[in-house]
C-alpha positions as CSV (number, residue, x, y, z in Angstrom):
1,M,-2.9,-26.0,34.7
2,K,-5.8,-24.7,32.6
3,G,-5.1,-21.6,30.6
4,Y,-1.4,-22.3,30.2
5,I,0.4,-23.6,27.2
6,T,1.2,-27.3,27.9
7,N,2.2,-28.9,24.6
8,D,4.6,-28.4,21.8
9,W,1.9,-27.9,19.2
10,D,0.5,-24.9,21.0
11,R,3.9,-23.5,21.8
12,D,4.9,-23.7,18.1
13,N,1.7,-21.9,17.1
14,L,2.3,-19.2,19.7
15,N,5.9,-18.8,18.4
16,F,4.4,-18.3,14.9
17,L,2.1,-15.6,16.2
18,L,4.8,-13.8,18.1
19,N,7.6,-14.0,15.6
20,S,6.1,-13.9,12.1
21,P,6.6,-10.8,10.1
22,K,3.5,-8.7,9.5
23,P,3.0,-9.8,5.8
24,V,2.9,-13.5,7.0
25,L,0.4,-12.7,9.7
26,D,-1.7,-10.7,7.3
27,D,-1.7,-13.7,4.9
28,W,-2.6,-16.0,7.7
29,N,-5.5,-13.7,8.8
30,T,-7.0,-13.7,5.3
31,Q,-7.0,-17.5,5.2
32,C,-8.1,-18.3,8.7
33,D,-11.6,-18.5,10.1
34,D,-13.2,-17.3,13.4
35,D,-12.2,-20.5,15.2
36,D,-8.5,-20.0,14.2
37,R,-8.7,-16.4,15.5
38,L,-10.3,-17.6,18.7
39,Y,-7.5,-20.2,19.1
40,A,-4.9,-17.6,18.5
41,Q,-6.4,-15.3,21.1
42,E,-6.5,-18.1,23.6
43,L,-2.8,-18.8,23.0
44,L,-1.9,-15.2,23.5
45,D,-4.1,-15.0,26.6
46,A,-2.4,-18.1,28.0
47,Y,1.0,-16.6,27.3
48,A,0.1,-13.4,29.0
49,R,-0.8,-15.4,32.1
50,E,2.5,-17.2,31.9
51,L,4.4,-13.9,31.7
52,K,2.4,-12.6,34.7
53,L,3.2,-15.6,36.8
54,E,6.9,-15.4,35.8
55,A,7.0,-11.8,36.8
56,Q,5.5,-12.6,40.2
57,F,8.1,-15.3,40.8
58,L,10.9,-12.9,39.9
59,R,9.4,-10.3,42.2
60,V,9.5,-12.7,45.1
61,E,13.1,-13.7,44.3
62,C,14.2,-10.1,44.2
63,E,12.4,-9.2,47.4
64,M,13.9,-12.1,49.2
65,E,17.4,-11.1,48.0
66,L,16.8,-7.6,49.3
67,L,15.6,-8.8,52.7
68,G,18.7,-10.7,53.7
69,N,16.7,-12.0,56.6
70,Y,14.6,-15.1,55.8
71,P,12.2,-14.9,58.7
72,D,10.7,-11.9,56.9
73,A,10.3,-13.9,53.7
74,K,6.8,-15.3,54.7
75,R,5.6,-11.7,54.9
76,V,6.7,-11.1,51.3
77,I,5.3,-14.4,50.0
78,D,2.0,-13.6,51.7
79,K,1.9,-10.2,50.1
80,V,2.6,-11.5,46.6
81,A,0.0,-14.3,47.1
82,Q,-2.7,-11.7,47.6
83,L,-2.1,-10.2,44.1
């Protein structure tokens, strides 16, 4: 799916951006060019979309558990699908 992180190379680069200490990121920033910064922003945007999708799935699961009555599940799924 476009916009999501689909390979190990990109996932490793995202992990670098998310987990490196500030001095390492500052050093990276002084050495990179605009294309590197754009790539980093694309990775972070893709990760944000992944987190949003995961949150939607978790919301559906929680609502279905609270319902206890599965005929009502379609209503919940339709509601989430409109987000």
